[in-house]
N, C-alpha and C positions, 0 to 999 in steps of 0.2 A: 862938123862936130858929129852929127846923128849918128853917121856911116861909123862910123869908126868907135862910138861906143856900145851899139851892136855886136860887132865881134869880140868885142870885152868881157860882157856881158857874156853872152854864149859860150866864151871858153872858160871864166870859173866857175859859172853853173854845170859845165861836163867837167872839171876836174873834181869840184863839189859832191858830184853823184859818181864820180867815177872812189872819191876817199871814202863815202859811205859803202859802196860796194864791196870796196876792199877790207872791211871791222870785219874781226870772224865772229861775229856775236855772242863771245863766250864769254861768260858772267861768274865770278867768283864763288857762285853758289853750287851745289850739287843739282842733278835733279834731284826732283821729288819721288820717294818709293815703294812703291805701297808696303806696309810691314805685313808680315808672316804672324801666319797663330800658331802656337804651338802647345796641343795638349796635353800632358803629364802625367803618371802613376801616380801623382796624388790629387788629383783630379781641379788639382793649378790648372787654369790656361795660362802661357806668355805670348808677347806679342814682342816681334824682332826685327829691326828695321835696319840690312844691312846694306854695307856703305854702296857705293860705284866706283871705286877707284879699290886696288886692289890690297890697297895697307893702310887703306883705311877703318871705322870705327864704329863698331856693330848699335845701335841703341834697341837695349832692353828692355819691357817694362813685365813687374815682377809684382806677384799681386801682394807680398808684402809689405812691398815699398812703398811710399808717398810719390815722390821722384820717380821719371823712367834712369834707368842705369848706363853712363855711357863707355862701353868696354875697349879697348884695344887691340891690332890683332894681333899675335901672339905664336911664334914657333909649335908646330905640330906637327907629328907624323901623314897624316892624313888629315882630312876634312878643313875646315875655318875655324880656326879656333879665338877666341880674344878675353882680355883678361883684365882686371883692375888692383890683382894678388886679392884681391875679398870674396870676389865675384868671377866667377868664369863660365861663360859661353859656349860650349863645343858641339858643332855641326856638322856632319856628312850623309847627303842622300838624308835630307827629309827627316832623319834621328839626330836630336839631339840630346846634352848633358849637362844640368846648370848645377852650379856650385854655389850654394852662398852661403860663405862663413860653416865649412867644411860638410855642410850636409847639401847631396847629392842627388838630383831629382832627373827619372827619364822622362824626354820629353818626346812626341810627332805628331810632324805638322799636320796641320789639319788641311 
């Protein structure tokens, strides 16, 4: 009986390890990305965390808002443009336009 159990145990162990090795390791959470800082022409500083997926959302920290704003990607002729209908963040080549309730700021990545 001992001889029969050892091969079965070895087979079970090998199969278990093979299954673990086949797992993709992907999780539902996106990898953390360091935020980028933008200095605006009015002296304000804005922090933006860009998505890792092409159609993801950007999170923007605005100086006059208590909470960060999450904006969805919208169509743009060039650059990356995100909006929620009230706030828009449009970045291209290290330059950004930020519009909040109709007021526009010009910002440069630091």
